[in-house]
C-alpha positions as a Python dict, from the first residue, in 0.01 Angstrom:
ca = {
    (1, 'M'): (0, 0, 0),
    (2, 'N'): (-191, -228, 240),
    (3, 'F'): (11, -526, 356),
    (4, 'V'): (-160, -701, 646),
    (5, 'S'): (-352, -622, 960),
    (6, 'A'): (-107, -708, 1234),
    (7, 'K'): (-233, -779, 1585),
    (8, 'S'): (71, -955, 1725),
    (9, 'T'): (444, -978, 1674),
    (10, 'E'): (381, -1287, 1463),
    (11, 'V'): (401, -1100, 1134),
    (12, 'S'): (308, -1334, 853),
    (13, 'L'): (574, -1373, 588),
    (14, 'D'): (327, -1542, 356),
    (15, 'N'): (288, -1214, 169),
    (16, 'P'): (558, -1248, -102),
    (17, 'L'): (643, -879, -90),
    (18, 'I'): (689, -873, 288),
    (19, 'K'): (885, -1197, 273),
    (20, 'E'): (1120, -1053, 12),
    (21, 'V'): (1175, -729, 203),
    (22, 'A'): (1238, -922, 526),
    (23, 'S'): (1489, -1142, 345),
    (24, 'K'): (1674, -840, 203),
    (25, 'I'): (1702, -670, 542),
    (26, 'A'): (1816, -988, 718),
    (27, 'G'): (2067, -1054, 441),
    (28, 'E'): (2222, -709, 472),
    (29, 'I'): (2266, -758, 847),
    (30, 'I'): (2415, -1105, 814),
    (31, 'M'): (2654, -1010, 534),
    (32, 'S'): (2769, -686, 694),
    (33, 'P'): (3119, -678, 849),
    (34, 'Q'): (2953, -474, 1127),
    (35, 'P'): (2611, -635, 1184),
    (36, 'G'): (2545, -429, 1495),
    (37, 'K'): (2589, -105, 1302),
    (38, 'E'): (2359, -241, 1030),
    (39, 'M'): (2097, -330, 1292),
    (40, 'R'): (2109, 23, 1427),
    (41, 'K'): (2064, 163, 1078),
    (42, 'W'): (1750, -41, 1021),
    (43, 'R'): (1609, 31, 1367),
    (44, 'E'): (1649, 403, 1311),
    (45, 'Q'): (1509, 379, 960),
    (46, 'F'): (1193, 224, 1105),
    (47, 'G'): (1178, 502, 1364),
    (48, 'L'): (1209, 287, 1676),
    (49, 'T'): (1410, 350, 1991),
    (50, 'Q'): (1610, 71, 2150),
    (51, 'V'): (1354, 55, 2430),
    (52, 'E'): (1060, 30, 2189),
    (53, 'L'): (1223, -242, 1983),
    (54, 'A'): (1332, -437, 2291),
    (55, 'A'): (974, -434, 2424),
    (56, 'I'): (841, -579, 2099),
    (57, 'M'): (1112, -845, 2089),
    (58, 'G'): (1074, -933, 2455),
    (59, 'V'): (1436, -862, 2546),
    (60, 'S'): (1606, -591, 2750),
    (61, 'A'): (1712, -268, 2585),
    (62, 'S'): (2069, -342, 2693),
    (63, 'V'): (2074, -645, 2462),
    (64, 'I'): (1990, -424, 2163),
    (65, 'S'): (2245, -167, 2278),
    (66, 'D'): (2518, -430, 2320),
    (67, 'Y'): (2467, -566, 1970),
    (68, 'E'): (2459, -221, 1810),
    (69, 'S'): (2773, -109, 1990),
    (70, 'G'): (2962, -429, 1912),
    (71, 'R'): (2992, -531, 2278),
    (72, 'R'): (2815, -854, 2190),
    (73, 'K'): (2924, -1083, 1909),
    (74, 'S'): (2724, -1108, 1588),
    (75, 'P'): (2363, -1209, 1658),
    (76, 'G'): (2246, -1551, 1542),
    (77, 'S'): (1999, -1608, 1261),
    (78, 'R'): (1711, -1666, 1504),
    (79, 'F'): (1770, -1331, 1675),
    (80, 'I'): (1800, -1150, 1340),
    (81, 'K'): (1475, -1305, 1217),
    (82, 'K'): (1296, -1188, 1533),
    (83, 'F'): (1459, -846, 1498),
    (84, 'V'): (1338, -804, 1139),
    (85, 'K'): (988, -933, 1212),
    (86, 'S'): (959, -690, 1503),
    (87, 'L'): (1051, -395, 1279),
    (88, 'L'): (794, -501, 1022),
    (89, 'Y'): (527, -570, 1286),
    (90, 'K'): (551, -222, 1433),
    (91, 'D'): (554, -55, 1093),
    (92, 'I'): (251, -251, 975),
    (93, 'E'): (76, -154, 1297),
    (94, 'R'): (148, 209, 1204),
    (95, 'G'): (12, 166, 852),
    (96, 'G'): (309, 18, 667),
    (97, 'I'): (456, 356, 569),
    (98, 'V'): (822, 255, 590),
    (99, 'L'): (759, -86, 437),
    (100, 'S'): (578, 72, 143),
    (101, 'G'): (875, 292, 59),
    (102, 'L'): (1135, 24, 126),
    (103, 'S'): (964, -224, -100),
    (104, 'R'): (1027, 10, -392),
    (105, 'I'): (1399, 36, -317),
    (106, 'L'): (1486, -310, -190),
    (107, 'L'): (1300, -480, -473),
    (108, 'G'): (1441, -245, -736),
    (109, 'S'): (1762, -296, -929),
    (110, 'D'): (2092, -366, -752),
    (111, 'K'): (2219, -33, -881),
    (112, 'L'): (1928, 150, -720),
    (113, 'R'): (1987, -16, -382),
    (114, 'E'): (2355, 81, -401),
    (115, 'A'): (2268, 443, -475),
    (116, 'V'): (2016, 491, -193),
    (117, 'L'): (2192, 563, 137),
    (118, 'D'): (1882, 615, 348),
    (119, 'M'): (1507, 656, 313),
    (120, 'R'): (1252, 743, 576),
    (121, 'E'): (891, 852, 616),
    (122, 'F'): (787, 1089, 896),
    (123, 'S'): (501, 999, 1130),
    (124, 'I'): (440, 1372, 1175),
    (125, 'P'): (501, 1623, 890),
    (126, 'I'): (783, 1875, 928),
    (127, 'T'): (809, 2204, 741),
    (128, 'I'): (1085, 2262, 488),
    (129, 'N'): (1217, 2546, 702),
    (130, 'R'): (1239, 2328, 1014),
    (131, 'F'): (1387, 2040, 817),
    (132, 'C'): (1662, 2268, 685),
    (133, 'E'): (1737, 2390, 1036),
    (134, 'M'): (1775, 2031, 1157),
    (135, 'I'): (2038, 1949, 892),
    (136, 'D'): (2213, 2287, 893),
    (137, 'A'): (2097, 2374, 541),
    (138, 'E'): (2014, 2703, 376),
    (139, 'L'): (1744, 2753, 115),
    (140, 'I'): (1889, 2923, -192),
    (141, 'T'): (1576, 2898, -408),
    (142, 'G'): (1209, 2860, -324),
    (143, 'V'): (1214, 3044, 8),
    (144, 'N'): (841, 3100, -35),
    (145, 'F'): (796, 2725, 15),
    (146, 'A'): (952, 2735, 364),
    (147, 'S'): (625, 2641, 535),
    (148, 'T'): (551, 2349, 299),
    (149, 'P'): (528, 2020, 492),
    (150, 'L'): (759, 1726, 422),
    (151, 'L'): (652, 1368, 481),
    (152, 'G'): (990, 1200, 437),
    (153, 'Y'): (1331, 1204, 271),
    (154, 'T'): (1554, 998, 45),
    (155, 'V'): (1934, 1025, 55),
    (156, 'V'): (2124, 917, -255),
    (157, 'D'): (2481, 898, -378),
    (158, 'S'): (2448, 1138, -670),
    (159, 'L'): (2733, 984, -870),
    (160, 'K'): (2593, 632, -850),
    (161, 'L'): (2242, 757, -924),
    (162, 'V'): (2332, 953, -1234),
    (163, 'L'): (2591, 710, -1372),
    (164, 'N'): (2448, 369, -1283),
    (165, 'V'): (2076, 373, -1205),
    (166, 'P'): (1841, 324, -1503),
    (167, 'S'): (1595, 609, -1544),
    (168, 'F'): (1292, 380, -1504),
    (169, 'D'): (1401, 317, -1145),
    (170, 'Y'): (1394, 685, -1051),
    (171, 'V'): (1024, 679, -952),
    (172, 'K'): (1110, 434, -672),
    (173, 'L'): (1314, 705, -501),
    (174, 'Y'): (991, 868, -389),
    (175, 'G'): (903, 593, -142),
    (176, 'A'): (550, 634, -12),
    (177, 'T'): (509, 998, -117),
    (178, 'T'): (652, 1266, -345),
    (179, 'Q'): (612, 1519, -62),
    (180, 'R'): (967, 1452, 49),
    (181, 'A'): (1321, 1586, 42),
    (182, 'A'): (1559, 1443, -215),
    (183, 'I'): (1909, 1470, -68),
    (184, 'F'): (2204, 1430, -303),
    (185, 'T'): (2547, 1354, -156),
    (186, 'K'): (2888, 1383, -328),
    (187, 'V'): (2771, 1687, -521),
    (188, 'F'): (3044, 1891, -686),
    (189, 'Y'): (2855, 2143, -897),
    (190, 'G'): (2485, 2053, -873),
    (191, 'R'): (2420, 2036, -1244),
    (192, 'S'): (2377, 1660, -1288),
    (193, 'P'): (2125, 1607, -1003),
    (194, 'M'): (1901, 1888, -1130),
    (195, 'V'): (1920, 1758, -1488),
    (196, 'A'): (1824, 1413, -1354),
    (197, 'I'): (1526, 1562, -1168),
    (198, 'K'): (1414, 1746, -1479),
    (199, 'A'): (1435, 1422, -1679),
    (200, 'M'): (1253, 1242, -1397),
    (201, 'Q'): (964, 1485, -1420),
    (202, 'A'): (935, 1436, -1794),
    (203, 'G'): (912, 1061, -1755),
    (204, 'M'): (669, 1062, -1462),
    (205, 'G'): (406, 1317, -1550),
    (206, 'G'): (566, 1609, -1369),
    (207, 'L'): (630, 1434, -1036),
    (208, 'R'): (905, 1603, -838),
    (209, 'P'): (1039, 1618, -482),
    (210, 'A'): (912, 1891, -251),
    (211, 'L'): (1271, 1987, -166),
    (212, 'V'): (1617, 1917, -307),
    (213, 'V'): (1921, 1930, -79),
    (214, 'F'): (2284, 1920, -197),
    (215, 'H'): (2561, 1785, 23),
    (216, 'G'): (2925, 1834, -68),
    (217, 'T'): (2924, 2168, -244),
    (218, 'R'): (2917, 2532, -136),
    (219, 'K'): (2810, 2672, -470),
    (220, 'V'): (2562, 2548, -728),
    (221, 'D'): (2637, 2549, -1099),
    (222, 'Q'): (2441, 2821, -1277),
    (223, 'L'): (2252, 2570, -1495),
    (224, 'G'): (2147, 2368, -1191),
    (225, 'L'): (2034, 2685, -1018),
    (226, 'E'): (1837, 2796, -1323),
    (227, 'I'): (1661, 2458, -1348),
    (228, 'A'): (1558, 2480, -982),
    (229, 'K'): (1418, 2829, -1036),
    (230, 'R'): (1235, 2748, -1359),
    (231, 'E'): (1089, 2425, -1224),
    (232, 'N'): (992, 2602, -901),
    (233, 'I'): (1178, 2349, -686),
    (234, 'P'): (1311, 2462, -345),
    (235, 'L'): (1686, 2397, -334),
    (236, 'A'): (1903, 2399, -22),
    (237, 'L'): (2271, 2345, 58),
    (238, 'T'): (2373, 2173, 381),
    (239, 'K'): (2692, 2279, 557),
    (240, 'I'): (2743, 1940, 723),
    (241, 'E'): (3070, 1791, 596),
    (242, 'G'): (3056, 1417, 661),
    (243, 'I'): (2787, 1187, 519),
    (244, 'D'): (2768, 989, 844),
    (245, 'E'): (2704, 1309, 1036),
    (246, 'L'): (2433, 1407, 789),
    (247, 'L'): (2261, 1069, 824),
    (248, 'K'): (2282, 1095, 1203),
    (249, 'K'): (2111, 1434, 1205),
    (250, 'L'): (1843, 1310, 965),
    (251, 'R'): (1767, 1008, 1183),
    (252, 'N'): (1738, 1232, 1487),
    (253, 'I'): (1446, 1419, 1330),
    (254, 'K'): (1134, 1314, 1519),
}
């Protein structure tokens, strides 16, 4: 999806889609009880270091660090606007990969936004095997796909996805590419997520994630396992216990 050709930090918000995405991001920061933590989440989601972002914004990296750590009080609306525009500027300069995926989620239903915990595109592909190593996961099906490249990931709350998100919104989980890992948290047995993926394929011409990762279970229900095998979908289980720790490891993947 081509947005604009950006040559300066003055990203135009005339594009309705960009304007809406910018508004959603700014709104989440402003409304958050921990705006600094929210700022860090978005910075990491756009793949920028504090130093990189500070350079674009024309401030010192310590300012970004102080806000993210809570050492500084909540940033004002002018700072947040500059923060958001800087994220968008850099992404557009890189081809708009993150913005393309985010536009699907942020402009989807409220239920979809609630279900998606994180989404990211990689600037450089990473193999399934390496990806699993980075999040302490073990492939239990599809080991022959270990060298397949991944271009991104989407992390979802499996309960909210299955119970609340309308099926027509499922396609938006793919972001900019289907060559990604679909990571399901709060998994107890693994049956519902695999049934959802099977239904997703039927409604979208066979589209499916390149890898499915379960978080929260040590053993997959036999039906879920059978679906993964029959549909030829690599399935992995991560041993990481906390969701925050999982997200941290994912965001550390370069």
